[in-house]
C-alpha positions as CSV (number, residue, x, y, z in Angstrom):
1,X,138.3,145.0,91.3
2,X,141.4,147.3,91.2
3,X,140.7,148.4,94.8
4,X,140.7,144.8,96.1
5,X,144.0,144.1,94.4
6,X,145.6,147.3,95.6
7,X,144.6,147.0,99.3
8,X,146.7,144.0,100.2
9,X,149.7,145.6,98.5
10,X,149.3,148.8,100.6
11,X,148.9,146.8,103.8
12,X,152.0,144.8,103.0
13,X,154.0,148.0,102.5
14,X,152.8,149.4,105.8
15,X,153.6,146.2,107.7
16,X,157.1,146.0,106.2
17,X,157.8,149.7,106.8
18,X,156.5,149.6,110.4
19,X,158.3,146.4,111.3
20,X,161.6,148.2,111.3
21,X,162.7,151.6,112.8
22,X,161.7,153.5,109.6
23,X,159.2,156.3,110.3
24,X,156.3,156.0,107.9
25,X,153.9,158.9,107.3
26,X,150.8,156.7,107.5
27,X,151.9,155.5,111.0
28,X,153.3,158.8,112.4
29,X,150.6,161.5,112.3
30,X,152.9,164.3,113.3
31,X,156.6,165.2,113.6
32,X,156.3,165.1,117.4
33,X,157.2,161.4,117.6
34,X,160.4,159.5,116.8
35,X,160.4,155.7,117.2
36,X,163.2,154.6,119.5
37,X,162.8,150.8,119.7
38,X,160.5,147.9,119.7
39,X,160.8,144.5,121.3
40,X,160.3,141.2,119.6
41,X,156.8,139.7,119.8
42,X,157.7,137.8,123.0
43,X,154.8,138.8,125.2
44,X,151.4,137.3,125.7
45,X,148.8,139.9,125.2
46,X,150.6,142.8,126.9
47,X,148.0,145.2,128.2
48,X,150.0,147.8,130.2
49,X,153.5,149.1,131.0
50,X,154.6,150.6,134.3
51,X,157.9,152.5,134.9
52,X,159.6,151.0,138.0
53,X,162.4,153.6,138.3
54,X,166.0,153.3,137.2
55,X,165.9,151.6,133.8
56,X,163.2,149.0,134.6
57,X,159.7,148.6,133.2
58,X,157.0,146.1,134.2
59,X,154.8,144.6,131.5
60,X,151.4,143.1,132.4
61,X,150.6,140.0,130.2
62,X,147.0,138.9,130.1
63,X,148.0,135.6,128.4
64,X,144.5,134.6,127.4
65,X,141.1,136.4,127.4
66,X,140.8,139.7,129.3
67,X,137.8,138.3,131.3
68,X,139.1,134.8,132.1
69,X,140.1,133.9,135.7
70,X,142.6,131.3,134.4
71,X,145.7,132.1,136.5
72,X,147.7,132.4,133.2
73,X,148.6,136.1,133.6
74,X,152.1,137.2,134.5
75,X,154.4,140.2,134.7
76,X,157.6,140.6,132.7
77,X,160.5,143.0,133.2
78,X,162.2,144.9,130.4
79,X,164.5,147.9,130.3
80,X,164.0,151.4,129.1
81,X,166.1,150.7,126.1
82,X,164.0,147.7,125.1
83,X,166.1,144.9,126.5
84,X,164.3,141.8,127.8
85,X,165.8,141.2,131.3
86,X,163.6,138.4,132.5
87,X,160.1,136.9,132.3
88,X,157.8,135.8,133.4
89,X,158.8,137.4,136.7
90,X,155.5,137.3,138.6
91,X,153.0,134.6,137.7
92,X,149.6,133.2,138.7
93,X,147.5,136.3,137.9
94,X,144.1,136.5,136.2
95,X,144.3,138.8,133.1
96,X,146.4,141.5,134.7
97,X,146.0,145.0,133.4
98,X,146.7,148.4,135.0
99,X,149.7,148.7,137.4
100,X,151.1,151.2,139.9
101,X,154.0,151.2,142.4
102,X,154.1,152.6,145.9
103,X,156.7,151.9,148.6
104,X,158.2,148.8,146.9
105,X,154.7,147.4,146.3
106,X,153.4,146.7,142.8
107,X,149.6,147.0,142.5
108,X,148.0,145.1,139.6
109,X,144.3,145.1,138.6
110,X,143.1,141.5,138.1
111,X,139.4,141.5,136.9
112,X,137.7,141.7,140.3
113,X,140.7,142.0,142.6
114,X,143.9,143.9,143.0
115,X,147.2,142.1,143.6
116,X,149.7,143.8,146.0
117,X,153.1,142.4,145.2
118,X,156.1,142.9,147.5
119,X,158.9,143.8,145.0
120,X,161.5,142.7,147.6
121,X,159.9,139.3,148.0
122,X,157.8,138.7,144.9
123,X,156.2,135.5,146.3
124,X,154.6,137.7,148.9
125,X,151.3,138.6,147.2
126,X,148.2,140.0,148.9
127,X,144.9,140.3,147.1
128,X,142.2,142.9,147.7
129,X,138.8,141.6,146.6
130,X,136.1,143.7,144.9
131,X,133.1,141.3,144.6
132,X,130.9,143.9,142.8
133,X,133.5,144.9,140.3
134,X,133.1,143.7,136.7
135,X,136.2,144.7,134.8
136,X,138.9,146.4,136.9
137,X,141.3,148.1,134.6
138,X,143.7,151.0,135.2
139,X,145.4,152.0,138.4
140,X,146.8,155.3,139.8
141,X,148.4,155.9,143.2
142,X,148.4,159.1,145.2
143,X,151.2,160.4,147.3
144,X,149.4,159.1,150.4
145,X,149.4,155.6,149.0
146,X,145.7,155.6,148.1
147,X,145.2,153.2,145.2
148,X,142.5,154.2,142.7
149,X,141.1,151.6,140.3
150,X,138.8,152.1,137.3
151,X,136.0,149.6,136.6
152,X,135.5,149.8,132.9
153,X,132.2,147.9,132.8
154,X,130.5,150.3,135.3
155,X,130.6,153.9,136.3
156,X,132.8,153.4,139.3
157,X,136.2,154.2,140.6
158,X,137.3,152.0,143.6
159,X,139.9,152.8,146.2
160,X,142.3,151.0,148.5
161,X,143.4,153.1,151.5
162,X,145.1,151.9,154.6
163,X,144.3,148.3,153.7
164,X,140.6,148.9,153.2
165,X,138.6,148.8,150.0
166,X,135.7,151.1,149.0
167,X,133.7,152.5,146.1
168,X,135.3,155.9,146.0
169,X,133.3,157.4,143.1
170,X,130.2,156.3,141.3
171,X,128.7,158.7,138.8
172,X,126.8,158.3,135.5
173,X,129.1,160.7,133.8
174,X,131.9,158.1,134.0
175,X,131.0,156.1,130.9
176,X,133.3,153.0,130.9
177,X,136.1,154.7,132.9
178,X,139.5,153.4,132.1
179,X,142.7,155.4,132.0
180,X,143.7,157.0,135.3
181,X,146.4,159.5,136.2
182,X,147.0,161.6,139.3
183,X,148.0,165.3,139.0
184,X,148.4,167.3,142.2
185,X,145.2,166.9,144.1
186,X,143.1,165.6,141.2
187,X,142.4,162.2,139.7
188,X,142.4,162.5,135.9
189,X,139.9,160.0,134.5
190,X,139.7,158.8,130.8
191,X,136.4,157.4,129.5
192,X,134.9,159.0,126.3
193,X,136.2,162.3,127.7
194,X,138.9,163.5,130.1
195,X,137.4,164.2,133.5
196,X,139.2,165.8,136.5
197,X,138.0,164.7,139.9
198,X,139.0,166.5,143.1
199,X,140.6,163.9,145.5
200,X,139.4,165.9,148.5
201,X,135.9,166.9,147.4
202,X,135.3,164.5,144.5
203,X,134.1,167.5,142.4
204,X,134.0,166.5,138.7
205,X,135.0,168.7,135.8
206,X,135.0,167.7,132.2
207,X,138.3,169.0,131.0
208,X,138.0,167.6,127.4
209,X,135.0,166.2,125.7
210,X,134.5,163.9,122.7
211,X,137.8,162.1,122.9
212,X,136.5,158.7,121.9
213,X,137.1,155.8,124.1
214,X,140.3,156.2,126.2
215,X,142.5,153.3,127.2
216,X,145.8,154.6,128.6
217,X,146.1,158.2,129.9
218,X,149.2,160.0,131.0
219,X,150.3,163.5,131.8
220,X,153.5,165.0,130.4
221,X,154.2,167.2,133.3
222,X,153.9,170.4,131.3
223,X,150.1,170.6,131.1
224,X,149.6,168.2,128.2
225,X,148.0,164.8,128.2
226,X,148.7,161.7,126.1
227,X,146.0,159.1,125.6
228,X,145.5,155.9,123.6
229,X,142.3,154.3,122.3
230,X,143.3,150.6,122.2
231,X,142.6,150.3,118.4
232,X,146.1,151.8,117.7
233,X,145.8,155.5,118.0
234,X,147.7,157.8,120.4
235,X,146.7,161.4,120.9
236,X,148.1,164.5,122.4
237,X,146.1,167.3,124.0
238,X,147.5,170.6,125.4
239,X,146.2,173.6,127.2
240,X,144.3,174.7,124.1
241,X,142.3,171.5,124.4
242,X,142.9,170.7,120.8
243,X,143.3,166.9,120.1
244,X,146.2,166.0,117.9
245,X,146.6,162.4,116.7
246,X,150.4,161.6,116.9
247,X,150.3,157.9,116.2
248,X,148.1,155.5,114.2
249,X,149.1,151.9,113.9
250,X,145.6,150.7,112.9
251,X,146.6,150.2,109.2
252,X,149.1,147.6,110.4
253,X,146.5,146.0,112.8
254,X,148.6,146.9,115.8
255,X,146.8,148.0,119.1
256,X,147.8,150.7,121.5
257,X,146.7,149.6,124.9
258,X,147.6,151.1,128.4
259,X,150.5,153.4,127.6
260,X,153.2,154.7,130.0
261,X,155.1,158.0,129.8
262,X,158.5,158.7,131.4
263,X,158.9,162.5,131.5
264,X,162.7,162.4,132.2
265,X,163.2,160.5,129.0
266,X,160.2,161.9,127.1
267,X,159.5,158.3,126.3
268,X,156.0,156.9,125.4
269,X,155.8,153.1,125.9
270,X,153.0,151.4,124.0
271,X,152.0,147.8,124.7
272,X,150.5,146.4,121.5
273,X,148.1,143.8,123.0
274,X,147.4,141.1,120.4
275,X,150.6,142.1,118.5
276,X,152.6,141.0,121.6
277,X,155.3,143.7,121.6
278,X,156.2,146.9,123.4
279,X,157.1,149.9,121.3
280,X,158.8,153.1,122.4
281,X,158.6,156.6,121.0
282,X,160.3,159.8,122.0
283,X,158.0,162.8,122.3
284,X,159.5,165.9,120.8
């Protein structure tokens, strides 16, 4: 009986503490993070954040169910200090998720297609169709403009290269592949482990096992990786391959979806999905 009375009080304390800038020990799992800002809950199921250069960030809003082809999805723009500049900026998408930018084109996964949006003329949108895809999720783009897309409900990584689509990789080791990140000549893939795939030879190496399900995956530029698990946890793994939990917003019921990291600012951007905000943390 005492436990059932105490729990709501503890939850209320955590929610009140987390709603402001105060750093709470139950939320912050290490001294490596400092909260910088959070937006108001103005988004509609924000799934991912993409750094656009300068001080601009794109936010993909599902605005409905992640599997619904309802045309309700849109992209908002905010600044790296948390300012809401405009939104919705790009509309008419189906549950947009992962994003990437190459040569003034924004690529957005959209269930079973990828939108290519001309950032100079945002009404100019081309769609690449993937009829066999079940749940396209994250995107990573190589220096040659190759666009890699994970299909979380399969074992596949798709690719767009020179305007053509293909199944780039299909391997049973890829259990629900999600987060993608390109590092040199390797595609880093997050599923229930971190896998490195050679872009030239497609050779697969398990870099880190037993991570739990990975949503967002980013490299810090110094040999470390940051990854989220959607439920609300963010982890850091270094060369020693030890996993350190650095953020846990699950007590407040706040998700941590497809994160972004800006090395020059040491800034982690966390879209909170059903909480409808974006939160920013400095990585020490």
